[in-house]
N, C-alpha and C positions, 0 to 999 in steps of 0.2 A: 504493499500500501504506498504511496506517496502522500497524503495525507498528512498533514502536521495540523493537530487541532491546537495545539495552545499558538497558532498566530492569529490577528486580529481579524481576517477576515473569513467569516466561517458560517455557512447557509445552512439551517437545520431545517428539515422537512418533517412535519409533525401530522401523523393519519390518525385521527380521532382526537374529538375536543370534550370528551366527558371531564369527570373532574378530574382524571389523571391525565392528559392530556392537555386540558388547559392549565395546567399546575406547572407541567413540565415548562410548556410554552412562555409562562410566565419568569420563571426563574431563567429561560435561555435568556430572553429578550432583555431582561437586567441585567444578565451576564454580557450583553454585546454581541448577541449574534440573533442574527439576521432569522425569522423563524418564519416557515411558510407552513401554514394550515390548511388541510384537507378533511373534512368529513361529509361523509356520502349522505347524511342528513340534511333537508335543504335547511339554510339557517342557521344549523347548528355554530356553524364556525364563527358567525358575526357572532351569536349569541356570547360565543368567548372570547372574542374579543371584546365584546362591551364588559364583560365580567372582570376579565385581569384589568381592564382598563380602571375599573372601579376598585380592584384590590391596589393597586398602584396607586390611586390618589387617597386609597385610606392609609397607605403606607407615608406618605408626604403629611399629611394630618397628625399621623404621629408622630413625625421628625425622622421616620426610619429612612426616608430617599427624600433628595431634593427634587424640588419640582422638575428643574432640569434635566435630571437622570432618567425620572418617570415619564418625561414628555418623550425623552429618547429612545427608550423600551417601548413606549405608545409606537414609536415610528417605525420600530424591526419586527412590526409585527403584520404578515400578508396572507392575504385571507387567498387560495386558489380554489377553482373549482373543478380539477380534476385530478388524476395522479399525475401525468402528463406537466400538469404545473410544478411538482416537484423535482422535475429533470437537474434545477441546477443545485441540487442539497448535496453539500458533503456527508452528509451524514442524515439518514431516515428512521425518526422512530415510530415504531408503530403501537398504539394505545386502545386497539378496539376492543370488542369484548372477545371473552374468553374462548374462541371458536377456532379449534384448528383446521378445519377448513377453509376457512373465512382466513386466515392470517396465512395459509401456505399460497391461496388464490391472489394476495394482495404484494407476497414477496416473490412470485413468479412475476407478476405485473412489474414490479418494480426494478425488477434484472434488466429488463427492455426500456426502462424509461429514465434510470438516472446514469451516471457516469462509470466508468468500469472502475474507479478507483473507491467509487463512492460506498460506505459501510451501511449495511443495513442491519438495525436493530430492533428488537421486540422489548417490551413494556412486562410483557406477562409473567404472571406471580405463581400459574401451575402448570403450563407445559411445557414439555421438553423443548427447549432451544432446537436441539438435533432433530427433531419431529417437523418443526417449523422449517428449517435448513436443508431436508431433505427433497422441498420442492425446487431448490435453486440447482442452476447450475455451477455457478462460483460458490460454495458453502463455504470457502474458507474466508468470505468477508460479515459472514451473518454471526450476530452474538445477541445476548440478553443486555439490555440495560434497564433494569428494573428499578423503579423507584418507589416511594411510600407514601403514603396518602394520610395528611394533607401534604403533599409536594412542596410548598414554600416553608414549612415547617420544619418538616422531617430532611434531617439531612445526610442520610443512607442514602448510598446506591449501590445496588450490587451488579457488577460487570461479569454475565455469568459466559463462562466459556464453554463451547460445546465440542466434542473431539475434535472437527474439522474448521475451529477458529482459528484465525492466525493470530500469532503472538503480538505483532504488528497493529492488529485491531484490537485487541486490549488493552495495549499502551496507548492506543489511539481514544477511545473510549474511557480509558481512566482520565487523560488530560481534559478530556471534554466535561466529565464529572467535576473536575477541580476548577474546570471554568464558569461551571451552573453552581458553583458554591456549595457544592455537596463533597461527603468524606466517601470515596470509590473503594471498596473491597472487590477483589478478585474472586470469583465464585466458580465450583468447576457444575456441569450440569448434572442436573437430578432432580427428582420429586421435592419440592416445596423449597429450590435452591438451599441458601443457608438461613437464614430468620423464619420462614416459614417452618423448614424443618425442626429447628432448633425452638420454635417454640411450644413444639407436641409436648414435650416433658411438663412444661407448668400447669397446662390444663390438663391431659389425662390425667395426670397422679391426682391433684385433685379431685377430679371428677369419680376415680377409682377409692377415693377415701368417703366419698359421700356413699357411693353405689354399696359400700362395705359397710355403711351406716356408722363408720366412727366418728365424723363430724358432721355438722350443716354448712351448705355454703355461705354462709354469712361467718361462722366459725373460721373456716379455711382463707374466707377473704381477709377477715382480721390478723389472724396467725401471720400471713404471708404480706401483709401491709407493716402492722408494727413490731415486730418479733424479726422481719427479715428484711425489712426495708424497701420492700417493691411497691411501684406509685400505685399499682392496684392489684388486686387478687383476681384468681384465672377466673372465678365466676362472673366477678364485675365484668372482665375484660372479655368474656365471651357474649355477654348482655352487649356492651358496647360494640362488639364490631359485628354481632348477630349470628344469631345458632345456624341460619341459613348459608352464611358463607364459612364460620368455621367446622362446622360438621363435614361438609362435603370435604373442605380440604384435608379433615384430619382422616379421612377414608381413604381420599386418592394417595396421600402419602404414606398410610399404612399399607395399601395397595402395592406403591410404586417402591417398596424396600419388601415387596415378598412378605408381607406380613409378620415382621419382626414385631415379637411380642412387646418391647420395648417402646412401640410407637402406636398401641393399642388406646382407642378411645373404650370407652364404658357403655353400658345399655342405656342410661340416662341421656346421652346426650341425642342419642338416635329418636329417642321419646317424646323430646322437645321438639326437636325437628318433625317429627313428624307431625305431633300436634300443632302446629302453628305457634307455640310459645318461641318466639323467635328473638327476645329481648327487646331492647328499649324501645326498639321501631314498632313493637305493636302492644306495648304496655305490660308485658310479661315475660318473663323467662326463667332464670333462676331465683328472681325477686318479680314481686308485684312493683309496677311504678304509678305514682299518681298522675294526674292529668297534666302536672307539668314536666313530666319526665322523672321525677323524685323517686329512690327508693325507699317504700317504706320498710323503716326498722323491723328488721328480721331478728336481734337481738345474738350478741355473740359473747357477752361476758357471764360468769359464773352469778347465780343471783341466792345470796344466802343470808340467813342471819344469826347464824350457829357462832357461840362464843369462840374467840381465837383460839388454837390449841395450845397450851403451855408448854408442853415438852415435848419434843421428838427425839428419834435414833436415828442411824444411818444404815441402810443394809450393806453400804461397804463402803470403805474411805472415799471421799469427795472434801475434795478443798471448799472448792468453789459452790458446792451445795452446801459446807459446814457455812460456811459465810454466810450464805444467802437465809439460812435458817437463824442466824443469829441478827443479822442485819432488821429482820422481820420481827426480833423481839421474843423469840421461842430458845427455851432453854435446852441445848442439847447433851442428852445423855451419853454417857461413854459407852453403854448396850441397850438394848432391847430389854425393856420393863416388863414386856410380856400384856401390856395394857395401851400404851400410848402409840402413838402412828410412827411409822417406819418411812423413811424416806430414802428415793434412789434418784438418779439422774443415767438411764440408760441409755447405749446409743444403740439404734437400731434392733435391740430389742423389746418387746411388750412387757407389761407388769407380769403375765402368767408365767412367761420362760424366764424372768429375774428372779421370783420368787421361786420359780425350783430351782435355780442357778445356786442361788445364795441359800436359801432355806427359810428365808423370811417370811411369815404367815401371810398369806396371799391376801387375808382380810383387813390388816393394817396396815398394808403396803401402798403408799402414795407414791407413783413417778412422776417428776420434774424433768419439762425439757429447758436443758441449759445452752440449746446450742444457737438463740437468737439474742435478742435484745433484751433479756430479762430485767430492765428496766421499767419499758413498757409495756409488754404482754409476756405473761406465762403458760405453758399449757400443762394441764393436770391430767391424769390417767390410771386409771385403778384396775384386776383384775375382777372377771367375773364372781359375784358374792362378795365383795370387797362391804365393807363397812361406811356407808355412804355418809353417816352421822360424823364419824371420825374426818373423812376425808373433806367435808364441809368445814370442820372446824380448821383443817389446814389451812385451806382456801381462805377463808377469814384473815388465818396467820400470816398469808402471803400475801393478800392482797393490802399488809399495813406496809409495805415496801413503797407501796404507791404504784405497781405495775397494776394492770389488766388480767385479770385470770380466767383461761378458756377452760371447761372440762368437758373431755371427750371420752369415747369409749376406750377398749385396750388395742392397742394397734401396734405394730414392730413399726419403729421410727417416729412414733406422733404424728404430725401433719407437718413442720417443719422440715425434721429430717429426711422424710420421707421425699418432698418435691424438691428440695435445695440438693440433694444425692443426685436426684433423675434428672434434673438439670446440668449438674456437673459431668454427669454422666454419660448424655448425649451429646455435650459438647466433645468430650474426650474421646467419643465416637466418630462425630465429624472431623476431627483431628486425623484420627486413625484410617479414615477413609478419604482422605485428603479433599474433602469439601473445599478447604480452605486455609491456608497457613494460621497457626493460633492466636496469634494478634489479632488476626481479621477477625475470626470467631467471637473473638471478646469484643473488637468494636462494633461488629453487625448488632450482635444481640444488644449492645449497651444503647447503641443509637437508634436501631428498628425498633425496638419492643421496650423501651426506657428500663431495663434491667440495671439493678443499684451496682452489679460486678458483671462481667462476662463471664459464661458457665467455667471457663479454665480458671478464670480468676478466683470463682467461688471454690472450685474445688480447691484452689492452694490457700486461698483463707479460712476454710473448713479443715485443711490440711488433708491430703490426698489418700494417708492411712484412714483417716478416720472417715472417711466418704465410703472408702472400701469394704470398712469395718459395718457401716449403715447397709450396706448393700447385700454384703455377703448374709446378714441377718436376715433381710428381709425375702433374699431368695431360700435360705432355710426354713425360715418360720412358713412361707406361705407356698414352697415348691413351685412358685409361677416362675419361667425364664425371662418374664417381665424384667427381674433386677437382676440379670446378668449383668457383670461389671464388664466396662469396656477395657480390651486390652492394655491402650494405651495407658487408662488409670491405673490398671493392677500393676504394668510394670514399672511404673514412675513411683506408687505407692512401696512397692517393695524395695525398688533403690534411693528412696529417699529424696526423689529430685521433683521439682515443679513440676506441674501439669502442662506449663507452658515452654516447657523444653521440648523441643524439634530432635528429630533423629530417632 
């Protein structure tokens, strides 16, 4: 390819002017690039041009853009009435509906329209670039350029490299992404690319927890927000994006990876999809919403009027748990006295397995998760048959620290451990199979899904050995291959290496 997209004079062709297309056109025009817009629907391109003009005017009002720069950006937007009008384009980005045959027809026609050095890119989020490129004679110039909605606010763009995509094309689109003010990451072609694949663990493990009646959606979301630092919990996120969007995507990625159990969703996901409870857009999903679109309070906090426990013992030594008990005002006994609560902080185990392993009385054993931000929210669980009165007294005592408390049913790995371990494990697996470089995986997940840490950073923060332990216990207790550790994680945990180390 002879195109240098770092040069000042670049013409971008854009097919499709819906929400994604007009967002791409806006950032391109602001980035100094002449943008030719085509839409097969009569009047759609003109509507998009006027919408972009309003967005630019709003930026001027907010002093985010000067009036002169806004006027210059508007002047770079041009409407063409046919694909032939895109002939001057150095790059064409297709942003039409997710229909493989439609995209293949467009790319075949574009080959005979644009110059020999022009790059053809698809903004698809779910279709393989290789499948689109197979319609072309010169497949080396076809790649993916996957933006995220809303484009002007989301800084990430995935540059998707199909098997035939030339390295110069990847370099050129990376340069274009930078000119558009985005952060480009290079991703191997495959189901879900990087972000949509990596995002499966967060939502699917939340779904499994609710499916097993361990916790409610509100409890899962509260733990992941407040104890783990995620901007939204998995159920809030699914309701926001729409279950009509995330359920088909989950199914496509699961099948695209030949039913890898680590990517499986849960029956509840399909049930809501089939029922038409699609989230905020329909007024109900995992939550019920009022007329203003605000979720009705489902409650995630333990509610007890029990007197605080005065004394507790530990099932096994744990300095952090001991400090927490003292900070809450409890007397820490040197040994179990046969009547007061026994505290433990298991890693990957449920309270049942821990009681059997340590010999602690399962009726008086209260397990506390210490892997999150314990100052904001603590999660407590007990084995079946436990003394709920004693549990409630411990909850009252723990609440004295100022933290909110969530009570769940017995589960290996609580909530936070299960979800964060699965997020970290899937990130490691993406590194193992070469979806992207470790640093790009972390960057993409932080920018694309607003994760507080990338999955490999998360694995390192938790400790690769601890993540491996959580997964091993989950797999042992459940017998489910879903918790199979990635070899990337296993090797680095055993060798004491960072999960961000290559090789």
